[in-house]
Every structure is written in C-alpha cells, then in structure tokens.
N, C-alpha and C positions, 0 to 999 in steps of 0.2 A: 131741796132735797142733798140731802149727807155730800159729804166729802169724797166718799169709796175710799177716805183714806187706808184704814188696814184691811178692808175687804182686798181692796186694789194691790194693795203690795200682797198680800196671799195671796190671790190671785196669778199675778204676774210669779211668782216664785212656782208656785205647786201648776199650772198652767204651761209652764215649759221647762222649769227644773225641778218639778215634783221634790221642794225643800221645804221651805222654812212654814213654822206656823208662827202666829200671833203672839206677840210679847205678853199680855194676860187680858184679856178680856174672856173668860171665860169660866168655868170650874178648872180648880188647877189638879182633880185627883186624874191620875193616870188612868187610861181604859182597860177595863177589867171583861176576861171573856165571858159571856154569857153562859152560866149552865142548862139555861132552857130557853125556848122564845119566849123571847121579850115585846111586848105592846109597844109600837113605836111611840106612841107619845110617855113611855117612860124613861125614854133615854134624856131629855130635861125635865127636874121636875120643878115647876116653877115655884118659889117659896113664898113665903111671908115676909113681908120688912121685920128683920131683924132690928132688935131692940135700938137708938140711935142711928141707924142708918135713912140715908137721903136718897128719895128717887129724884132721879135728876132726868127722867124722861122713861118715856112707853113704846115702845114698838108693838101694835094690835095688840095693849093691855099688859106685855109683858116689864118686866121693867129693868129700868139700868137703873144704877146706883152711882153716889160721887166717887167712889174708891176706883171703880173702871177708869172713872176721867182723870183722876190723879196719878195712875198707874201707866195709860198709857201717856199721860201728859210727861211722867220722868221715862218711859222707856225710851221713847221717839224726839226727845224735845219740841214737846206743840204747845201750842196754846191752850186755854182751856175749848175754844170752840171745838178746834181741829179735835182734841184727845174727844171731846163728845161725840165728834162725827164716826171716830174709830168704830166708838163702841157703839155705836147705833149702825152702822153699816155689817157690822160683825155678827148682830142681833137678828138683822132683816135676813142675811143670809144664811144662819141658821135654822130661821123658821121655813125658808124657804128649803131647804134642803129636806126637811121635815115632811114638811106639803106634797113634796116629792117622791116622797115614801124612800129615802135614800137610808137612814136608820135603818131597814130589813137589810142593808148590803151586810152580807158576814162577814166583812172586813172592818166596820164600822157599828157594828151590831149593837155592843155594848159601849160604844164612844160617848164622849158627848162633844158639848158646843165646837170644840175647836173639829174634830175628827165630822162632822157634820157639814162645817162650810168646805173641808178637804174634799170630801166626798163630792160635794155638788160644783165643785170647780172642776174636780177631774172629770166627774161623767159629763158636764153639759157644755164645759168653756172650752176645758184643752183640748178637745177634737178638734175645735174650729180653727184652732194654730197652732198645731205642733209638726205642719210638714210644710213645705215651702210651694207647693200646690196650693193648701188652702188659702194664697192670700190671693182675693180678686182681682180681676184684669182693671177692675175701673179703679180702685186702689193702687195700681201701678201707674195706669196713666195719669190720675191726680199728683201724683207722688212727682211722676219725673217730667211736669209739667211745674210744679209748684217749690221742690227742693232737689230734685236728683240733676237732672239735665246739666246743670253745670259740673258735678261730680265727673259725667262722663265725656264731656265736651271742653276742651281746656285749650286756647289758643298757643300759639309758639311762646316756650318764654327761653330765657337765658338767663346767664351768671356771667359777671364778669367782677374783674378788679380792677386796680389802678395804683399807677405811682403818681406824686399829685405836691407840684409845687404849689403851697395854700400863699391864698392873699388874704386878708384879714376885711371881714366885713364895711369895715367905715372905709377901706381905701377906697378911691376912685376909680371908675377902667379910666384904662389910659394915663392913671397917673404914674410915677415911679414905681411903688410899688408893685403892682400890676406889669408892668412891661420887663420888672428882671424876674417877675414867676416866670411870666410867659416865653420870656428867654431861656431861663432856666428849665422848660418843660421841653424846649426845642431840642436843647441837650442831651435832655433826657432819652426823645424819642430816639434821637438819630442812635445814643452809643445801646441801646438796647433792641432797636432793628436790628442792629446788627450781631445780635445774638440769636442761635437756631435753637428750635425747641423749648421757647421760654414755657415753665410750669409754675402752677398757682404756687405751690408752696414753697417754691427759691425766689418768685416775683418779690417780693418783698424785699430781700435782701439784697436782690440784682440792683435793685433801685435806689437803697441805700449807698450801697457801693458807686454807683453811679454818675450820686450826684455829690460827691467827692467832697463830704463834708457839710455840705448846704444843707439849710433846712426842707425838707422832704416829708411827704405824710403817708402811708399806704395801708390795705386794709391785710389783717393776716390770712383772712382766704378769702375764695370767692363768697360773691353775696349769694344771700336768697335768689332763688329762680323769680324774674319780675316781667312781667307784659311790655309790650309795645306804649301801653299807656301808665305804665311805671309801676301797677300795682303788684304789689308782692308781701310774702305773708304778713310780716310785719306794720305793712300798711303801706305806703304809696312812696317811690321814689321820684327822684327827682327829673325835669322833662332835660333837663341841660344833662344829665347824664345819661338818662337814658337813649337820647335821641344817636347819640356817638357808638354807643353799644349796640345799638338794632343798626346803626350803619355797616357796621364789619360782616363779614361774609361769611366767616369760618373761623370756628376757634382756634386760639396762637393768634392772631391777629391783633396788631397793634392800631388803634386811632391814632392819627395827627394830633397835636395839644388841641384838647377844646376845653373853654369856658367853662366852666361848672360851679354852681352857689358855692363852691368853698376852695376855690382856686384855678389854677389850668392843670387838667389833667391828662395823663399819658394811661389811656384804656385798655384791658387785655381781654379780650373775648375768652372765656376759659369752656362753655361749653352753649349747645343749643338744643335745646329741649323740643323734639317735634310739636305739632299743635295734633291733639287727639279730636277724634268725631265718632261718635257711638249713638246708631239707635238705641229707640227704647229696646226693641227687638236683639239687638245686640249684648244689652246690657241686662236683659230679662232675668235669667237664672241667678245671676250674682244678685243684683236686686232681688229676687226670690228669699235664696238664703240667708241674704242679710239681716231682712226684715224679721224672718224667725228667729236665729243665732249670735245677732251682733248685740251685745250692750247698749251699743247707740241708739240702738233705734229703739229700745222702750217706748220714748213717744207714741211709736204708730202700735204694740202693744196696748198702751194705756188707752188708746182712743177706741181700739176693737174692744176692751175689756168692758168702759161705759157704754159703747154701744149693745153689748148683750146685757148688761146689768139693770140699763135702766127702765123697759118695761117691768121687770123684777120690785126694782123698787116701787113704780107706780101704784102695785096692787095693795102696798100696804099702809097700815094708818100710825103717823107717827107724834107722837106729842112731846115736848120739849118743855122743861123747865128750868128757865136758865136761872132763875133767882135762885135755886137749890145747888148750885155748881159751886165748887172749892173754889176759894179766895185762894187768893197768889200765897199766901203765907203755908196754908194747909197743901198746894203744890207741891210747892218748894220741898216739904218735910214728907211728901208724898202721904198725905192723911184727904181723907172721904168726904170733906167738907168740916157743916155745924157738927160738934160731936166728934170727928174723925172716928167713929166707931168700926173696928175691926168686922172681915167676914166677907162672904163669897163677893169677887170683885166683879159680878157681870152687869 
C-alpha cells in the first residue's frame, strides 16, 4: 500500500485548515472557469507518453512519470520510494474524486487534479473530523487508557533548592572531609533557620553569606518539580535529595543537614504542587477540543485519515516499475530519470 504521504499531508491541511495544495504532483496550469458544461471525464486528459518520459508506475492504467518522483523528492526531502508513494497517493485520490462525480461541483468544474483531491477531502473526509463532537467515545476511552490518563492525573510535586557543603566523591564517609562538611552544614542550618521569610531568589546569596568565605554550592533557582519517586522533567532526582525534601511539610521550611550524593545539604522547600485527579468525564471536553484543534494531536488525525482512505485505496490497481525510478544523481538535480525529459510532472 502507498505511504499516504502527499495525500495525507493535503488531507490534514484541507480537512482541518482548508489550506495547502501539494508541492507538484499534477498539472501545473491554473484552473479556468468553464464556458459551458464540461464532461466530467474531460477535466483530466490522459496523455500519451511524450518522447523520452519514463513511466514509473500506473494507477488503474493512468501513468505516473519519473519527473513527479523527482519533484516530490526535492520538495519534501524524500527518498525515491517515499516520493513515488506520494505521486501514487495523489493519483489515487484524484481518480476517486472523479469516480464520485466531484468534478461536477461548480467550484471545481474546470479544475485539474489538485482541485479534485481538494474536493474529495472537503466533501468526504473533513466533515468526519471538523468538530469536537465528531470524536467517537471509543476513541476517547482508548486514548485515555494508553496516552492521556497521566496528563490529567498527577501526583503531588515539589520544588526545592539547597545550600550545600560539598564533599568529593572519593572522600570516605566519616573521613575528615565528610565530617568537616557536616559541621559546616550544621552551622549553615543554624544561621539560615534564624532568618525569616526565606525566598528562593535570595537563598543562594544568603547561603554564601552564612558560609563566611568557606566553600559552599547552591542552586541559582528552585529545581523543576519532582515526584516522591524522584521523577522530574529532565530525568530522575537522587533519592538522597528527594527524601529530605518530601519530609518537609510546608514551603519555607528547611531540612536539617542531610547527606546527599554531593555533600551535606540544607534544603529549602519552595513549593508544593497538589496532586491532580480527574476522570475521563472531567477531561472529556478538553480532550475532544484538543484532538481537533491542537497541533500536537496530529497523530490522532493521521490515524483517522488512514482509516478513511484505506478502503478507497483497496479498490485500485497499482503497478510500480522500480527499475525506472530516477537515480540519486537525477533526483539531486530534479531530473526525471533516464533521459531527464521535461514535461507534465504527473
């Protein structure tokens, strides 16, 4: 089955934004209004092979030439197989549009293949996914189980920062360096605890002042929110830091000196983000709207388009001639293959 590349790109654009036409996979002449009624079959004339043009595929007997492959490869940065799939996909949809009589629509009466595909997508696919109510409940339930539940249900998260008396990784526990850092952390805790209303933005400066010239390290700002298990946006936080942070009960509290992976820390809890708990019913309206309108949900729209187009593609006879595809050098210069003859890029 073709890769659905160009047709899918066009369908997503048309069905949801009614915008772009494909790069160049059909006649390039502009549409002209008809002076009189036109036979639907006349909107696309099947042309004989011009001299030197190479057929690389046939769709129900209609030829696709190598220069279509070269054009699509250059426009969309595709390899030969993917570019050929785009040309085949587009021809399939154009033929399906003709079969359904969409060429008789006044808006596309004299248009060529690009407008036929536009008409098919607008008439048949777009109405199935242009409103939040179009999303089936079964799809929502599947998405909820496999992808969305965690977005709407989050554990309690915390932010924290620290004032640290560092200990080298090679220093043994209970050795002179470790004991000196622990003593310094105790003094830092006593000094910082006496201060009221500690703010994350000034905590680092206060840490250095409290150290009185001794070596310490701090975080310039509070960390990303992390879970009780240590998970946060950039990866995992060490349990030696997470445990003391979750032992604190309210923002503004300081931990006693705690041995972490990097030294002895005095941890300032800066924020508690409460757990979020929602059911599918709670989130349903937001999910439906997102599946229709948000760019990040394109995979869902892609899936629905593939479900729509699959029975259409199954009705057609496709023949591929891979030996006739343009070689890499021809693709690089936009040629059509052996002979590189110019002409219709279908």
